[in-house]
MARFIZA-659608 format. One record per atom (N, C-alpha, C, O, CB): atom name; residue number from 1; x negated, y negated, z negated. Coordinates in steps of 0.05 Angstrom, whole numbers, always signed. Glycine has a CB too. Layout:
N
<site CA NUM <X Y Z>>
...
This chain:
108
<site N 1 <-996 +2060 -596>>
<site CA 1 <-990 +2056 -564>>
<site C 1 <-963 +2049 -556>>
<site O 1 <-942 +2061 -563>>
<site CB 1 <-994 +2081 -550>>
<site N 2 <-964 +2023 -540>>
<site CA 2 <-942 +2000 -540>>
<site C 2 <-917 +2016 -521>>
<site O 2 <-920 +2026 -499>>
<site CB 2 <-956 +1967 -523>>
<site N 3 <-894 +2015 -537>>
<site CA 3 <-877 +2022 -522>>
<site C 3 <-872 +2013 -493>>
<site O 3 <-871 +2027 -473>>
<site CB 3 <-861 +2019 -534>>
<site N 4 <-869 +1980 -496>>
<site CA 4 <-858 +1968 -484>>
<site C 4 <-875 +1947 -477>>
<site O 4 <-880 +1932 -495>>
<site CB 4 <-839 +1964 -493>>
<site N 5 <-887 +1940 -449>>
<site CA 5 <-911 +1916 -452>>
<site C 5 <-901 +1894 -458>>
<site O 5 <-877 +1889 -463>>
<site CB 5 <-927 +1908 -429>>
<site N 6 <-921 +1876 -460>>
<site CA 6 <-914 +1850 -473>>
<site C 6 <-901 +1832 -454>>
<site O 6 <-882 +1820 -463>>
<site CB 6 <-938 +1836 -483>>
<site N 7 <-909 +1828 -427>>
<site CA 7 <-903 +1821 -403>>
<site C 7 <-871 +1826 -402>>
<site O 7 <-853 +1811 -396>>
<site CB 7 <-920 +1836 -381>>
<site N 8 <-871 +1849 -409>>
<site CA 8 <-837 +1863 -396>>
<site C 8 <-815 +1843 -416>>
<site O 8 <-794 +1832 -409>>
<site CB 8 <-830 +1912 -408>>
<site N 9 <-827 +1842 -442>>
<site CA 9 <-824 +1831 -466>>
<site C 9 <-816 +1793 -458>>
<site O 9 <-798 +1780 -469>>
<site CB 9 <-855 +1839 -486>>
<site N 10 <-830 +1787 -444>>
<site CA 10 <-835 +1763 -439>>
<site C 10 <-813 +1756 -411>>
<site O 10 <-794 +1740 -414>>
<site CB 10 <-868 +1761 -435>>
<site N 11 <-817 +1766 -391>>
<site CA 11 <-802 +1766 -373>>
<site C 11 <-767 +1776 -385>>
<site O 11 <-750 +1762 -375>>
<site CB 11 <-817 +1783 -352>>
<site N 12 <-758 +1795 -400>>
<site CA 12 <-736 +1792 -419>>
<site C 12 <-723 +1766 -419>>
<site O 12 <-703 +1757 -408>>
<site CB 12 <-745 +1797 -447>>
<site N 13 <-746 +1754 -439>>
<site CA 13 <-740 +1726 -453>>
<site C 13 <-732 +1702 -428>>
<site O 13 <-714 +1685 -427>>
<site CB 13 <-770 +1715 -472>>
<site N 14 <-753 +1709 -411>>
<site CA 14 <-745 +1681 -390>>
<site C 14 <-719 +1689 -375>>
<site O 14 <-707 +1671 -363>>
<site CB 14 <-771 +1673 -363>>
<site N 15 <-711 +1710 -374>>
<site CA 15 <-685 +1716 -359>>
<site C 15 <-669 +1706 -376>>
<site O 15 <-660 +1684 -369>>
<site CB 15 <-677 +1745 -352>>
<site N 16 <-660 +1717 -400>>
<site CA 16 <-647 +1709 -420>>
<site C 16 <-646 +1675 -423>>
<site O 16 <-629 +1660 -413>>
<site CB 16 <-659 +1725 -442>>
<site N 17 <-662 +1669 -435>>
<site CA 17 <-665 +1638 -423>>
<site C 17 <-652 +1625 -402>>
<site O 17 <-639 +1605 -408>>
<site CB 17 <-690 +1633 -415>>
<site N 18 <-652 +1635 -373>>
<site CA 18 <-646 +1623 -348>>
<site C 18 <-616 +1625 -354>>
<site O 18 <-601 +1607 -346>>
<site CB 18 <-659 +1637 -319>>
<site N 19 <-607 +1642 -364>>
<site CA 19 <-577 +1653 -364>>
<site C 19 <-565 +1633 -387>>
<site O 19 <-546 +1619 -382>>
<site CB 19 <-573 +1691 -372>>
<site N 20 <-576 +1632 -410>>
<site CA 20 <-567 +1614 -426>>
<site C 20 <-568 +1591 -419>>
<site O 20 <-547 +1579 -424>>
<site CB 20 <-577 +1615 -446>>
<site N 21 <-588 +1577 -406>>
<site CA 21 <-590 +1553 -399>>
<site C 21 <-571 +1550 -380>>
<site O 21 <-561 +1528 -384>>
<site CB 21 <-613 +1546 -392>>
<site N 22 <-558 +1564 -354>>
<site CA 22 <-547 +1560 -343>>
<site C 22 <-515 +1557 -351>>
<site O 22 <-504 +1537 -343>>
<site CB 22 <-555 +1572 -328>>
<site N 23 <-506 +1569 -362>>
<site CA 23 <-482 +1566 -385>>
<site C 23 <-483 +1541 -400>>
<site O 23 <-462 +1528 -397>>
<site CB 23 <-484 +1590 -408>>
<site N 24 <-499 +1531 -414>>
<site CA 24 <-499 +1512 -432>>
<site C 24 <-500 +1483 -412>>
<site O 24 <-486 +1463 -415>>
<site CB 24 <-525 +1518 -453>>
<site N 25 <-516 +1486 -396>>
<site CA 25 <-511 +1462 -377>>
<site C 25 <-495 +1461 -361>>
<site O 25 <-497 +1439 -350>>
<site CB 25 <-528 +1454 -364>>
<site N 26 <-471 +1480 -346>>
<site CA 26 <-452 +1476 -331>>
<site C 26 <-426 +1472 -354>>
<site O 26 <-404 +1467 -342>>
<site CB 26 <-450 +1501 -310>>
<site N 27 <-424 +1473 -376>>
<site CA 27 <-403 +1470 -389>>
<site C 27 <-406 +1439 -410>>
<site O 27 <-389 +1427 -424>>
<site CB 27 <-400 +1499 -405>>
<site N 28 <-425 +1435 -406>>
<site CA 28 <-431 +1403 -417>>
<site C 28 <-403 +1384 -400>>
<site O 28 <-395 +1387 -377>>
<site CB 28 <-471 +1390 -402>>
<site N 29 <-394 +1367 -418>>
<site CA 29 <-375 +1348 -409>>
<site C 29 <-390 +1325 -394>>
<site O 29 <-414 +1320 -398>>
<site CB 29 <-358 +1337 -434>>
<site N 30 <-380 +1315 -382>>
<site CA 30 <-392 +1285 -367>>
<site C 30 <-403 +1263 -386>>
<site O 30 <-425 +1252 -385>>
<site CB 30 <-366 +1269 -350>>
<site N 31 <-378 +1260 -408>>
<site CA 31 <-397 +1239 -431>>
<site C 31 <-421 +1246 -441>>
<site O 31 <-427 +1228 -457>>
<site CB 31 <-383 +1233 -457>>
<site N 32 <-438 +1263 -441>>
<site CA 32 <-456 +1277 -452>>
<site C 32 <-474 +1281 -428>>
<site O 32 <-493 +1294 -437>>
<site CB 32 <-446 +1300 -467>>
<site N 33 <-477 +1280 -411>>
<site CA 33 <-487 +1291 -396>>
<site C 33 <-515 +1273 -385>>
<site O 33 <-536 +1283 -377>>
<site CB 33 <-466 +1298 -377>>
<site N 34 <-511 +1237 -388>>
<site CA 34 <-532 +1216 -390>>
<site C 34 <-556 +1218 -425>>
<site O 34 <-581 +1219 -425>>
<site CB 34 <-510 +1182 -388>>
<site N 35 <-542 +1219 -444>>
<site CA 35 <-560 +1221 -464>>
<site C 35 <-577 +1246 -464>>
<site O 35 <-602 +1245 -464>>
<site CB 35 <-547 +1219 -488>>
<site N 36 <-559 +1279 -464>>
<site CA 36 <-581 +1303 -448>>
<site C 36 <-593 +1297 -430>>
<site O 36 <-616 +1305 -436>>
<site CB 36 <-572 +1325 -437>>
<site N 37 <-594 +1287 -407>>
<site CA 37 <-610 +1282 -388>>
<site C 37 <-638 +1266 -397>>
<site O 37 <-659 +1267 -386>>
<site CB 37 <-595 +1268 -368>>
<site N 38 <-632 +1249 -422>>
<site CA 38 <-653 +1228 -430>>
<site C 38 <-665 +1250 -445>>
<site O 38 <-680 +1260 -429>>
<site CB 38 <-644 +1197 -446>>
<site N 39 <-667 +1264 -467>>
<site CA 39 <-674 +1286 -478>>
<site C 39 <-690 +1303 -460>>
<site O 39 <-714 +1302 -458>>
<site CB 39 <-653 +1297 -488>>
<site N 40 <-675 +1317 -446>>
<site CA 40 <-686 +1331 -422>>
<site C 40 <-713 +1320 -409>>
<site O 40 <-732 +1335 -404>>
<site CB 40 <-665 +1330 -400>>
<site N 41 <-711 +1295 -405>>
<site CA 41 <-740 +1284 -394>>
<site C 41 <-760 +1279 -409>>
<site O 41 <-782 +1272 -400>>
<site CB 41 <-739 +1262 -383>>
<site N 42 <-753 +1284 -437>>
<site CA 42 <-773 +1272 -460>>
<site C 42 <-784 +1308 -465>>
<site O 42 <-806 +1317 -471>>
<site CB 42 <-752 +1251 -495>>
<site N 43 <-769 +1316 -461>>
<site CA 43 <-782 +1349 -462>>
<site C 43 <-802 +1357 -445>>
<site O 43 <-824 +1366 -452>>
<site CB 43 <-762 +1370 -457>>
<site N 44 <-791 +1354 -416>>
<site CA 44 <-802 +1352 -394>>
<site C 44 <-831 +1341 -391>>
<site O 44 <-849 +1350 -378>>
<site CB 44 <-785 +1340 -381>>
<site N 45 <-829 +1315 -410>>
<site CA 45 <-865 +1298 -404>>
<site C 45 <-873 +1322 -428>>
<site O 45 <-892 +1334 -418>>
<site CB 45 <-874 +1250 -415>>
<site N 46 <-866 +1332 -453>>
<site CA 46 <-885 +1344 -467>>
<site C 46 <-890 +1373 -447>>
<site O 46 <-911 +1385 -448>>
<site CB 46 <-875 +1350 -500>>
<site N 47 <-878 +1377 -437>>
<site CA 47 <-885 +1411 -420>>
<site C 47 <-907 +1394 -405>>
<site O 47 <-930 +1403 -411>>
<site CB 47 <-854 +1431 -392>>
<site N 48 <-908 +1369 -384>>
<site CA 48 <-933 +1363 -374>>
<site C 48 <-953 +1362 -387>>
<site O 48 <-972 +1368 -374>>
<site CB 48 <-934 +1345 -362>>
<site N 49 <-959 +1354 -413>>
<site CA 49 <-982 +1347 -427>>
<site C 49 <-991 +1379 -430>>
<site O 49 <-1013 +1389 -423>>
<site CB 49 <-977 +1327 -457>>
<site N 50 <-965 +1396 -442>>
<site CA 50 <-969 +1417 -445>>
<site C 50 <-982 +1436 -417>>
<site O 50 <-1003 +1449 -418>>
<site CB 50 <-946 +1424 -456>>
<site N 51 <-973 +1436 -403>>
<site CA 51 <-982 +1444 -377>>
<site C 51 <-1008 +1438 -366>>
<site O 51 <-1021 +1453 -351>>
<site CB 51 <-966 +1436 -360>>
<site N 52 <-1016 +1414 -374>>
<site CA 52 <-1042 +1399 -362>>
<site C 52 <-1062 +1414 -382>>
<site O 52 <-1082 +1426 -374>>
<site CB 52 <-1043 +1361 -365>>
<site N 53 <-1053 +1411 -410>>
<site CA 53 <-1074 +1427 -427>>
<site C 53 <-1083 +1456 -418>>
<site O 53 <-1106 +1465 -421>>
<site CB 53 <-1062 +1432 -457>>
<site N 54 <-1064 +1470 -406>>
<site CA 54 <-1064 +1503 -398>>
<site C 54 <-1084 +1500 -375>>
<site O 54 <-1105 +1514 -372>>
<site CB 54 <-1031 +1517 -387>>
<site N 55 <-1075 +1482 -360>>
<site CA 55 <-1096 +1481 -334>>
<site C 55 <-1113 +1473 -335>>
<site O 55 <-1122 +1473 -313>>
<site CB 55 <-1093 +1472 -314>>
<site N 56 <-1131 +1460 -353>>
<site CA 56 <-1155 +1445 -357>>
<site C 56 <-1166 +1465 -378>>
<site O 56 <-1191 +1461 -381>>
<site CB 56 <-1150 +1411 -367>>
<site N 57 <-1158 +1485 -393>>
<site CA 57 <-1173 +1496 -414>>
<site C 57 <-1175 +1519 -406>>
<site O 57 <-1193 +1533 -416>>
<site CB 57 <-1163 +1493 -439>>
<site N 58 <-1156 +1531 -386>>
<site CA 58 <-1166 +1558 -377>>
<site C 58 <-1185 +1568 -368>>
<site O 58 <-1196 +1551 -354>>
<site CB 58 <-1156 +1565 -365>>
<site N 59 <-1196 +1585 -368>>
<site CA 59 <-1227 +1600 -353>>
<site C 59 <-1214 +1609 -329>>
<site O 59 <-1225 +1599 -309>>
<site CB 59 <-1246 +1631 -372>>
<site N 60 <-1193 +1626 -323>>
<site CA 60 <-1192 +1643 -297>>
<site C 60 <-1172 +1627 -283>>
<site O 60 <-1153 +1613 -291>>
<site CB 60 <-1181 +1676 -301>>
<site N 61 <-1184 +1632 -255>>
<site CA 61 <-1169 +1621 -236>>
<site C 61 <-1141 +1625 -235>>
<site O 61 <-1129 +1605 -228>>
<site CB 61 <-1178 +1627 -216>>
<site N 62 <-1130 +1641 -238>>
<site CA 62 <-1095 +1652 -250>>
<site C 62 <-1083 +1634 -264>>
<site O 62 <-1062 +1623 -258>>
<site CB 62 <-1092 +1678 -271>>
<site N 63 <-1096 +1629 -282>>
<site CA 63 <-1089 +1609 -302>>
<site C 63 <-1088 +1574 -297>>
<site O 63 <-1072 +1557 -305>>
<site CB 63 <-1108 +1615 -324>>
<site N 64 <-1114 +1572 -282>>
<site CA 64 <-1110 +1543 -274>>
<site C 64 <-1091 +1538 -251>>
<site O 64 <-1081 +1516 -248>>
<site CB 64 <-1136 +1532 -266>>
<site N 65 <-1085 +1562 -231>>
<site CA 65 <-1069 +1560 -211>>
<site C 65 <-1034 +1555 -226>>
<site O 65 <-1018 +1538 -219>>
<site CB 65 <-1075 +1590 -192>>
<site N 66 <-1032 +1569 -239>>
<site CA 66 <-995 +1570 -258>>
<site C 66 <-1000 +1550 -276>>
<site O 66 <-980 +1536 -281>>
<site CB 66 <-982 +1605 -280>>
<site N 67 <-1023 +1544 -290>>
<site CA 67 <-1021 +1506 -306>>
<site C 67 <-1016 +1489 -280>>
<site O 67 <-995 +1477 -278>>
<site CB 67 <-1060 +1490 -325>>
<site N 68 <-1033 +1489 -263>>
<site CA 68 <-1024 +1466 -236>>
<site C 68 <-996 +1468 -228>>
<site O 68 <-981 +1448 -226>>
<site CB 68 <-1040 +1473 -205>>
<site N 69 <-988 +1495 -224>>
<site CA 69 <-958 +1505 -217>>
<site C 69 <-936 +1485 -230>>
<site O 69 <-921 +1469 -219>>
<site CB 69 <-953 +1536 -230>>
<site N 70 <-942 +1495 -261>>
<site CA 70 <-926 +1483 -280>>
<site C 70 <-923 +1453 -283>>
<site O 70 <-902 +1440 -287>>
<site CB 70 <-934 +1492 -303>>
<site N 71 <-958 +1442 -278>>
<site CA 71 <-949 +1416 -285>>
<site C 71 <-932 +1398 -255>>
<site O 71 <-921 +1376 -255>>
<site CB 71 <-980 +1401 -296>>
<site N 72 <-935 +1417 -233>>
<site CA 72 <-920 +1403 -211>>
<site C 72 <-892 +1408 -210>>
<site O 72 <-879 +1395 -195>>
<site CB 72 <-932 +1409 -185>>
<site N 73 <-879 +1431 -227>>
<site CA 73 <-852 +1425 -233>>
<site C 73 <-840 +1414 -250>>
<site O 73 <-816 +1408 -248>>
<site CB 73 <-843 +1439 -235>>
<site N 74 <-855 +1408 -271>>
<site CA 74 <-848 +1392 -291>>
<site C 74 <-850 +1365 -282>>
<site O 74 <-836 +1351 -298>>
<site CB 74 <-864 +1396 -315>>
<site N 75 <-859 +1353 -268>>
<site CA 75 <-861 +1332 -252>>
<site C 75 <-840 +1326 -235>>
<site O 75 <-830 +1304 -233>>
<site CB 75 <-883 +1333 -239>>
<site N 76 <-830 +1349 -221>>
<site CA 76 <-812 +1352 -200>>
<site C 76 <-781 +1348 -225>>
<site O 76 <-761 +1334 -222>>
<site CB 76 <-818 +1389 -179>>
<site N 77 <-788 +1364 -245>>
<site CA 77 <-755 +1357 -258>>
<site C 77 <-757 +1337 -281>>
<site O 77 <-742 +1337 -301>>
<site CB 77 <-737 +1386 -274>>
<site N 78 <-774 +1321 -279>>
<site CA 78 <-776 +1293 -299>>
<site C 78 <-767 +1272 -277>>
<site O 78 <-754 +1252 -282>>
<site CB 78 <-812 +1285 -313>>
<site N 79 <-777 +1280 -255>>
<site CA 79 <-769 +1257 -227>>
<site C 79 <-735 +1261 -224>>
<site O 79 <-719 +1243 -228>>
<site CB 79 <-788 +1269 -189>>
<site N 80 <-728 +1286 -216>>
<site CA 80 <-706 +1288 -218>>
<site C 80 <-685 +1284 -237>>
<site O 80 <-663 +1279 -228>>
<site CB 80 <-705 +1301 -213>>
<site N 81 <-688 +1286 -265>>
<site CA 81 <-676 +1280 -285>>
<site C 81 <-672 +1241 -283>>
<site O 81 <-650 +1230 -286>>
<site CB 81 <-695 +1295 -310>>
<site N 82 <-690 +1232 -278>>
<site CA 82 <-703 +1199 -276>>
<site C 82 <-678 +1194 -253>>
<site O 82 <-660 +1179 -259>>
<site CB 82 <-746 +1193 -262>>
<site N 83 <-676 +1206 -229>>
<site CA 83 <-655 +1200 -213>>
<site C 83 <-622 +1205 -222>>
<site O 83 <-603 +1189 -226>>
<site CB 83 <-662 +1214 -189>>
<site N 84 <-623 +1229 -223>>
<site CA 84 <-588 +1237 -233>>
<site C 84 <-584 +1216 -258>>
<site O 84 <-560 +1209 -261>>
<site CB 84 <-583 +1277 -248>>
<site N 85 <-602 +1205 -275>>
<site CA 85 <-595 +1191 -296>>
<site C 85 <-588 +1163 -287>>
<site O 85 <-574 +1151 -302>>
<site CB 85 <-615 +1192 -318>>
<site N 86 <-594 +1152 -268>>
<site CA 86 <-602 +1129 -260>>
<site C 86 <-573 +1127 -238>>
<site O 86 <-558 +1108 -240>>
<site CB 86 <-636 +1128 -247>>
<site N 87 <-570 +1145 -220>>
<site CA 87 <-537 +1151 -211>>
<site C 87 <-518 +1148 -236>>
<site O 87 <-504 +1127 -239>>
<site CB 87 <-533 +1186 -199>>
<site N 88 <-518 +1166 -251>>
<site CA 88 <-502 +1169 -273>>
<site C 88 <-487 +1133 -287>>
<site O 88 <-466 +1122 -292>>
<site CB 88 <-524 +1187 -294>>
<site N 89 <-514 +1129 -289>>
<site CA 89 <-518 +1099 -299>>
<site C 89 <-504 +1077 -288>>
<site O 89 <-492 +1060 -301>>
<site CB 89 <-544 +1090 -297>>
<site N 90 <-507 +1077 -257>>
<site CA 90 <-488 +1074 -239>>
<site C 90 <-466 +1070 -233>>
<site O 90 <-456 +1052 -220>>
<site CB 90 <-488 +1082 -233>>
<site N 91 <-457 +1093 -246>>
<site CA 91 <-420 +1096 -238>>
<site C 91 <-407 +1081 -258>>
<site O 91 <-382 +1080 -257>>
<site CB 91 <-406 +1130 -240>>
<site N 92 <-424 +1066 -283>>
<site CA 92 <-407 +1056 -307>>
<site C 92 <-415 +1029 -298>>
<site O 92 <-401 +1012 -311>>
<site CB 92 <-414 +1066 -341>>
<site N 93 <-434 +1016 -279>>
<site CA 93 <-434 +985 -271>>
<site C 93 <-407 +975 -253>>
<site O 93 <-394 +984 -234>>
<site CB 93 <-462 +980 -252>>
<site N 94 <-406 +953 -270>>
<site CA 94 <-373 +930 -258>>
<site C 94 <-390 +931 -232>>
<site O 94 <-414 +930 -230>>
<site CB 94 <-363 +884 -276>>
<site N 95 <-365 +933 -209>>
<site CA 95 <-383 +915 -183>>
<site C 95 <-375 +897 -178>>
<site O 95 <-351 +893 -182>>
<site CB 95 <-387 +924 -158>>
<site N 96 <-388 +881 -167>>
<site CA 96 <-382 +853 -160>>
<site C 96 <-360 +846 -146>>
<site O 96 <-359 +856 -123>>
<site CB 96 <-400 +843 -147>>
<site N 97 <-341 +830 -152>>
<site CA 97 <-317 +819 -133>>
<site C 97 <-327 +811 -103>>
<site O 97 <-345 +795 -99>>
<site CB 97 <-303 +791 -148>>
<site N 98 <-313 +825 -82>>
<site CA 98 <-328 +814 -60>>
<site C 98 <-310 +785 -47>>
<site O 98 <-286 +785 -40>>
<site CB 98 <-332 +840 -36>>
<site N 99 <-326 +764 -47>>
<site CA 99 <-321 +740 -48>>
<site C 99 <-328 +720 -16>>
<site O 99 <-345 +703 -16>>
<site CB 99 <-336 +732 -74>>
<site N 100 <-312 +725 +5>>
<site CA 100 <-316 +727 +25>>
<site C 100 <-311 +687 +36>>
<site O 100 <-295 +675 +22>>
<site CB 100 <-298 +754 +36>>
<site N 101 <-319 +678 +49>>
<site CA 101 <-315 +652 +54>>
<site C 101 <-285 +654 +70>>
<site O 101 <-281 +676 +81>>
<site CB 101 <-341 +639 +71>>
<site N 102 <-264 +636 +71>>
<site CA 102 <-233 +634 +84>>
<site C 102 <-245 +638 +112>>
<site O 102 <-237 +658 +123>>
<site CB 102 <-211 +600 +79>>
<site N 103 <-265 +621 +127>>
<site CA 103 <-263 +627 +155>>
<site C 103 <-273 +654 +163>>
<site O 103 <-266 +666 +183>>
<site CB 103 <-278 +607 +170>>
<site N 104 <-294 +665 +141>>
<site CA 104 <-302 +703 +149>>
<site C 104 <-274 +714 +145>>
<site O 104 <-272 +733 +161>>
<site CB 104 <-328 +725 +123>>
<site N 105 <-255 +711 +133>>
<site CA 105 <-235 +727 +120>>
<site C 105 <-216 +730 +151>>
<site O 105 <-207 +752 +160>>
<site CB 105 <-218 +708 +89>>
<site N 106 <-211 +699 +164>>
<site CA 106 <-199 +700 +193>>
<site C 106 <-210 +711 +213>>
<site O 106 <-196 +721 +230>>
<site CB 106 <-194 +678 +203>>
<site N 107 <-240 +713 +216>>
<site CA 107 <-247 +725 +237>>
<site C 107 <-248 +754 +233>>
<site O 107 <-251 +771 +251>>
<site CB 107 <-269 +715 +245>>
<site N 108 <-245 +759 +205>>
<site CA 108 <-247 +795 +200>>
<site C 108 <-220 +814 +204>>
<site O 108 <-221 +839 +201>>
<site CB 108 <-255 +803 +166>>
């Protein structure tokens, strides 16, 4: 007889992963943020492939629903990661000097 159900063990691991992930992400220095986001996007792409396999190869309806949900959430994660990475890289671009003609300076 099992003392603890496997679902409870998986739920405990999931909650602990959320807790550890939260503290790891919030303690990252800004200089390391962009490279870590690139790695996270790669991992999320692998998660999308796994979720597609889970959704396609599962026989039951709940498995297909959870697989489809996993694909959607991983896609949102990849899109958000690329947007954040682009925004971080824009912070390091040099801004072009504002060159106004002499007539425009007098009218301003």
